[in-house]
Each structure stands twice: as C-alpha cells, then as structure tokens.
C-alpha positions in Angstrom: 31.4 29.8 4.8 28.4 27.5 5.0 28.7 23.3 4.7 26.7 21.9 2.4 24.2 19.6 4.8 24.0 15.8 3.0 21.2 14.1 3.5 21.8 11.2 6.1 21.4 7.8 5.4 20.0 5.1 7.8 21.1 2.2 6.3 18.6 -1.0 6.6 18.5 -2.2 9.7 18.0 -6.3 9.8 14.7 -5.8 11.9 13.8 -3.9 8.4 14.7 -6.3 6.0 12.9 -9.5 8.1 9.5 -6.8 8.3 9.3 -6.5 4.4 10.5 -10.6 4.5 7.6 -11.3 6.5 5.5 -8.5 4.2 6.1 -10.7 0.8 6.8 -14.6 2.7 3.8 -14.6 4.7 1.6 -13.7 1.9 2.7 -16.2 -0.7 2.4 -18.6 1.6 -0.6 -18.1 1.8 -2.1 -18.3 -1.5 0.6 -20.9 -1.9 -1.6 -22.6 0.9 -5.0 -21.8 -0.5 -5.7 -19.0 2.4 -5.0 -16.1 0.3 -7.0 -12.7 0.9 -6.9 -8.9 -0.8 -5.0 -8.4 2.3 -2.2 -10.2 2.1 -2.3 -9.7 -1.1 -2.1 -5.8 -0.5 0.8 -6.9 2.0 2.6 -8.4 -1.1 2.2 -6.5 -3.9 3.1 -3.1 -1.8 6.9 -4.7 -0.3 7.1 -5.8 -4.1 6.2 -2.5 -5.2 8.4 -0.2 -2.7 11.7 -1.6 -3.4 10.7 -1.4 -7.1 9.9 1.9 -6.7 12.9 3.0 -4.2 15.4 1.4 -6.6 14.3 2.7 -9.8 14.7 6.8 -7.4 17.9 6.1 -5.8 19.1 4.9 -10.2 20.8 1.6 -8.3 22.4 -0.4 -11.0 21.2 -3.8 -10.0 22.1 -6.5 -12.6 18.5 -7.8 -13.8 16.6 -6.5 -10.3 14.0 -3.7 -12.1 13.2 -6.1 -14.9 12.5 -9.1 -12.3 10.6 -7.1 -10.3 8.4 -5.8 -13.2 7.8 -8.6 -14.1 6.3 -10.3 -10.6 4.5 -7.0 -10.5 3.2 -7.9 -13.9 1.7 -10.9 -12.5 0.2 -9.6 -9.0 -2.0 -6.8 -11.4 -2.9 -9.8 -13.1 -4.0 -11.5 -10.0 -5.7 -8.6 -8.9 -7.4 -8.1 -11.7 -8.6 -12.1 -11.4 -9.7 -11.4 -7.5 -10.9 -8.0 -8.1 -13.6 -9.6 -11.3 -14.1 -13.2 -9.4 -13.5 -12.1 -5.3 -11.2 -15.8 -5.8 -7.2 -14.1 -4.6 -4.3 -17.0 -5.7 -1.3 -17.0 -7.4 -1.7 -19.7 -10.2 0.6 -22.3 -9.6 2.5 -21.3 -13.2 2.5 -17.5 -12.0 4.2 -18.5 -8.1 8.2 -19.0 -9.9 7.8 -15.0 -11.2 6.3 -14.0 -8.4 8.7 -15.6 -5.8 11.8 -14.5 -8.2 10.3 -10.9 -7.6 10.5 -11.5 -3.5 14.2 -13.1 -4.1 15.1 -9.9 -6.1 13.6 -7.5 -3.3 14.7 -9.3 -0.6 18.2 -8.9 -2.2 18.2 -5.4 -3.4 16.5 -4.0 0.0 20.1 -3.4 1.9 21.2 -1.2 -0.7 18.3 1.7 -0.1 18.0 3.4 2.8 15.1 3.8 5.7 14.5 7.4 4.4 14.3 6.8 1.1 11.7 3.2 1.7 9.5 5.6 3.7 9.4 8.8 1.3 8.4 5.5 -1.5 5.9 4.1 0.3 4.2 7.4 1.2 4.9 8.2 -2.6 3.2 4.7 -3.9 0.1 5.6 -0.9 -0.7 9.3 -2.3 -0.9 7.7 -5.8 -3.2 5.0 -5.0 -5.4 7.4 -3.4 -5.8 9.0 -6.4 -6.6 6.2 -8.8 
C-alpha cells in the first residue's frame, strides 16, 4: 500500500513577510513623497495582486480581506490608466487610504499562505501579464 503524499507546506517566514512589506510600503511612501514611478507602481501592484490571488486560490476565509484587496487593486488600475496616459505616476490623496488599507490587509493575510503558493501565484500572474 502506498501512502498518499501531501504537498509540503512551508510557512511564510518573517523574512518573506518583510520582503512583501518592503515591496508595498516603500512604493507607497514614494507615492506619498512625490517620487512614484512605473517601477515602484509595478512592485506595489504585484505584491498586492499576488497575495489577493493566493488567498482566493487557497479559499482563505478571512472576512473582508479579498474585498479590501479588490478595492485597492481597483484604485491601482485607475493609477495605472492615468500613469500610462500622462506619464505622471501618483496616488492621489483621496486614493491613499484605500491603497494603504489594501497593504495592511495583504500584510495581515500573508501569514496564512505558504511559500510555494506565493511563488506559483506570482509565476501565474507574470505569465498572464506577458500574454496581454
């Protein structure tokens, strides 16, 4: 009789949490300081999108997390549209609380995920983006 092998779940370490936090907070701070760029936008949007998509894939039952992340992603899509159209990358003052709420939700939820799921999700999103 063969034992069924369950996938190894490697919890997200504090170091990985810190990397995600830097990928979200540093671009956000740059946006608040008038130093936002397409590169900073990409890091922020990617980090939030990876956590959101991984939460959905895992079917994590964290109240309001996905809705909060979806709202932040909606704002970031508007920022992207403006940035692409004008070359000016900024998060307006009225948009900042929504984006910050998304960052905080992503940070709060990342601990329920695992390293492999985050890596797979990031690769999936990069592949989808390349096909656009």
